[in-house]
C-alpha positions in Angstrom: -7.7 15.2 -24.9 -11.3 14.3 -24.4 -13.4 16.6 -22.1 -14.2 13.7 -19.8 -10.6 13.6 -18.5 -10.0 17.3 -18.0 -10.5 17.0 -14.2 -7.5 14.5 -14.2 -5.2 17.3 -15.5 -2.6 18.8 -13.2 -2.5 15.5 -11.3 -1.7 13.7 -14.6 -0.1 15.0 -17.8 -1.8 14.6 -21.2 0.8 11.9 -22.0 0.0 10.0 -18.8 -3.7 10.2 -19.4 -3.2 8.9 -22.9 -1.1 6.1 -21.5 -3.7 5.2 -19.0 -6.3 5.0 -21.7 -4.4 2.3 -23.4 -3.6 0.3 -20.2 -4.9 -3.3 -20.0 -6.2 -4.2 -16.6 -7.6 -7.5 -15.3 -9.8 -7.2 -12.2 -10.5 -10.6 -10.5 -13.6 -10.3 -8.3 -16.5 -8.0 -8.9 -18.0 -7.9 -5.4 -17.3 -5.6 -2.4 -13.8 -4.6 -3.4 -14.0 -5.3 -7.1 -17.1 -3.1 -7.7 -15.4 0.0 -6.3 -12.1 -0.9 -8.0 -13.8 -1.2 -11.4 -15.6 2.1 -10.9 -12.4 3.9 -9.9 -10.4 2.5 -12.8 -12.9 3.3 -15.5 -13.5 6.9 -14.2 -9.7 7.3 -14.0 -9.4 6.5 -17.7 -8.5 2.8 -18.1 -10.4 1.8 -21.2 -9.3 -1.9 -21.7 -10.6 -4.1 -18.9 -11.1 -7.8 -18.2 -13.4 -8.4 -15.3 -13.7 -11.9 -13.8 -16.3 -13.3 -11.4 -18.4 -16.5 -11.6 -20.8 -15.4 -8.8 -24.2 -13.7 -8.9 -25.6 -11.0 -6.7 -27.8 -11.9 -3.7 -29.5 -9.8 -1.1 -26.6 -10.1 1.4 -24.5 -8.0 -1.1 -26.8 -4.9 -0.9 -25.2 -3.5 2.2 -21.8 -2.9 0.7 -21.4 -3.9 -3.0 -21.5 -0.9 -5.3 -22.8 -2.8 -8.2 -25.6 -4.6 -6.3 -29.2 -3.3 -6.3 -32.6 -4.8 -5.9 -33.2 -5.1 -9.6 -30.1 -7.3 -10.3 -30.4 -9.9 -7.6 -29.3 -13.3 -9.1 -27.6 -11.6 -12.1 -24.0 -12.2 -13.0 -21.6 -9.9 -11.2 -19.2 -9.7 -14.1 -21.9 -9.0 -16.7 -23.5 -6.3 -14.5 -20.0 -4.8 -14.0 -19.5 -4.8 -17.8 -22.8 -2.9 -18.2 -21.8 -0.4 -15.6 -18.4 0.3 -17.3 -20.2 0.8 -20.7 -22.6 3.2 -19.1 -19.8 5.3 -17.8 -17.6 5.1 -20.9 -19.0 3.6 -24.1 -15.5 3.7 -25.6 -14.2 1.0 -23.2 -13.3 -2.4 -24.4 -14.6 -4.8 -21.7 -14.2 -8.6 -21.5 -16.5 -10.0 -18.8 -15.6 -13.5 -17.8 -18.1 -15.6 -15.8 -15.7 -18.5 -15.3 -14.2 -19.4 -11.9 -10.5 -18.2 -11.7 -8.8 -21.6 -11.2 -5.9 -23.7 -12.4 -7.8 -24.5 -15.6 -8.5 -21.0 -16.8 -6.6 -18.6 -14.5 -3.3 -18.3 -16.4 -5.1 -17.7 -19.8 -7.3 -15.1 -18.2 -4.6 -12.8 -17.0 -2.1 -13.2 -19.9 -1.5 -10.1 -22.0 -2.5 -7.6 -19.2 -0.4 -4.8 -17.8 -1.8 -5.1 -14.3 -3.9 -7.6 -12.4 -6.1 -6.6 -9.5 -6.8 -9.1 -6.7 -10.3 -8.3 -5.3 -11.3 -11.9 -4.3 -12.2 -12.9 -0.8 -10.4 -16.2 -0.4 -6.7 -17.0 0.2 -6.4 -19.9 -2.2 -7.4 -17.8 -5.2 -5.2 -15.0 -4.1 -2.2 -17.3 -4.0 -3.1 -18.7 -7.4 -3.3 -15.2 -8.8 0.1 -14.4 -7.3 1.6 -17.6 -8.8 0.4 -16.9 -12.3 1.4 -13.2 -12.2 4.9 -14.2 -11.1 5.1 -16.7 -14.0 3.8 -14.1 -16.5 5.8 -11.2 -15.0 2.7 -9.1 -14.4 2.4 -6.6 -11.5 -0.4 -7.4 -9.1 -2.3 -5.2 -6.6 -3.7 -7.1 -3.6 -6.5 -6.1 -1.4 -8.4 -7.6 1.5 -11.1 -6.4 3.8 -13.0 -7.4 6.9 -15.1 -5.3 9.3 -13.2 -2.1 10.1 -10.0 -3.4 8.7 -8.3 -3.7 5.3 -5.0 -4.2 3.7 -3.3 -3.4 0.4 0.0 -4.6 -1.2 1.7 -4.6 -4.5 3.3 -7.8 -5.7 5.8 -7.1 -8.4 7.2 -9.8 -10.7 9.5 -12.0 -8.6 7.9 -11.3 -5.3 6.1 -13.8 -3.1 4.5 -11.5 -0.6 1.2 -13.3 -0.4 2.8 -16.6 0.4 4.1 -14.9 3.6 0.8 -13.2 4.4 -1.4 -16.3 3.7 1.1 -19.0 4.9 -1.7 -21.3 5.9 -4.3 -20.5 3.2 -6.7 -19.2 5.8 -10.0 -17.6 4.6 -10.0 -13.8 4.2 -11.0 -11.7 7.2 -14.2 -10.8 5.4 -15.5 -14.3 6.1 -15.1 -13.8 9.8 -15.8 -10.1 10.3 -18.3 -9.2 7.5 -18.1 -5.8 5.9 -19.8 -2.4 6.2 -20.2 -0.2 3.1 -17.2 2.1 3.8 -14.4 -0.4 4.2 -14.4 -1.7 0.6 -14.7 1.8 -0.7 -11.6 3.0 1.2 -9.4 0.0 0.4 -10.5 -0.2 -3.2 -9.6 3.4 -3.9 -6.1 2.9 -2.4 -5.8 -0.1 -4.7 -6.8 2.0 -7.7 -4.2 4.6 -6.7 -1.5 2.0 -6.5 -2.5 0.5 -9.8 -2.2 3.9 -11.4 1.3 4.5 -9.8 2.5 1.1 -11.0 1.4 1.8 -14.5 3.0 5.2 -14.6 6.2 4.2 -12.9 5.7 6.3 -9.8 6.6 5.6 -6.2 4.6 2.6 -4.8 4.2 0.4 -1.8 7.2 -2.0 -2.3 7.8 -5.1 -0.2 5.3 -3.7 2.3 1.8 -4.4 3.4 -0.4 -1.4 4.2 -2.8 -2.1 6.9 -5.8 0.1 7.6 -7.8 0.3 10.8 -10.8 2.5 10.2 -12.1 2.1 13.8 -9.0 4.0 15.1 -8.0 5.8 11.9 -4.7 4.0 11.9 -2.6 3.3 8.8 0.6 1.2 9.1 3.2 -0.1 6.7 4.6 -3.5 7.5 7.9 -4.4 5.9 8.4 -7.9 4.4 
């Protein structure tokens, strides 16, 4: 086992670490949530990643997006994320995609992955990700954030959880409430934890939505 993963020992076995190294993860969205998710996944040991975002960084991202800094304003979020991954682990295979995740490209993008991470900020795209994951039988980890609040859920093949949560395709709460720096960090790391547990067949959130209220330090599981 490589020295870089020694600190993952005891929590994970050598066999589990090796399995994680070969896992194929697709992260859709490289902004507030996605930046922290990508950072967590690569440091945990996932070495095969597709990262998707057609947006570029702007100054409004500097308050909360891990990958944003003054020197990369107007740069592609997915390309900057790819550079970050390679700086952390040069052994990683990274496929940065600057296309919009939509009906034209979405299904092709997520095919042949073990897990898909939903880190986008609009309901329409979230529902499309869920639809394609269901068709391709790929587990999906959902996250959303806004202000002091966030939520996480796992959508396993055959589930339609997001159709219940986003019944009217409303915009994500981030649009209305904005985001401080700490909310995406907390929610993203819960998402990384759930992705790891899915991949290693451990106990996960199942048919439940985990809601997080950081203002009152309240965590609640809602059954669906």
